[in-house]
C-alpha positions in Angstrom: -4.1 -130.8 -48.8 -1.3 -131.2 -46.2 -0.4 -128.5 -43.6 2.8 -127.6 -42.0 5.1 -124.9 -40.7 8.0 -123.3 -42.6 11.2 -124.6 -40.9 13.6 -122.6 -43.1 13.4 -120.5 -46.3 16.3 -118.8 -48.2 15.2 -115.7 -50.2 18.5 -115.8 -52.0 18.2 -119.4 -53.1 14.4 -119.3 -53.5 13.9 -122.5 -51.6 13.4 -123.9 -48.2 11.9 -126.7 -46.0 8.4 -127.2 -44.5 7.9 -129.5 -41.5 4.6 -131.4 -42.3 2.1 -131.5 -39.5 1.4 -135.0 -38.0 4.6 -136.8 -38.9 7.2 -134.0 -39.0 8.3 -135.0 -42.5 10.6 -132.5 -44.1 9.2 -131.2 -47.5 11.2 -129.1 -49.9 9.6 -126.0 -51.2 10.6 -123.7 -54.1 9.5 -120.1 -54.5 8.0 -121.0 -57.8 5.5 -123.3 -56.0 4.0 -120.5 -53.9 0.5 -119.9 -55.2 -0.1 -116.3 -54.1 1.5 -114.0 -56.7 2.2 -111.3 -54.0 4.1 -113.8 -51.9 7.6 -114.2 -53.2 9.1 -116.0 -50.2 8.1 -117.7 -47.0 9.0 -116.8 -43.4 10.2 -119.2 -40.7 7.3 -120.2 -38.5 4.5 -119.4 -41.0 1.7 -122.0 -41.3 1.1 -123.2 -44.8 -1.0 -125.7 -46.7 0.3 -127.5 -49.8 0.1 -130.6 -51.9 2.9 -133.2 -51.5 4.8 -134.7 -54.4 7.2 -137.6 -54.0 10.3 -136.6 -55.9 13.3 -138.8 -56.7 15.4 -137.4 -53.9 12.8 -135.8 -51.4 9.3 -134.8 -50.8 8.3 -131.6 -52.5 5.6 -129.1 -51.7 3.4 -127.9 -54.6 0.6 -125.2 -54.7 1.8 -123.7 -51.4 -0.5 -121.2 -49.7 0.0 -119.3 -46.4 -2.9 -119.9 -44.0 
């Protein structure tokens, strides 16, 4: 599992960016990939853990959990 900090998240669009710890890679995150059912969006500055998937255009966070 990778860890990082939420850099930006738009509740309206249901997507955002996580800065991955260690290398500062920017990883896209979608609201649908947040694991906790009670968490519908993320907040800038939150620490999260996630799996990284290499998409065609960008890295994507999967199975995101707030830590």
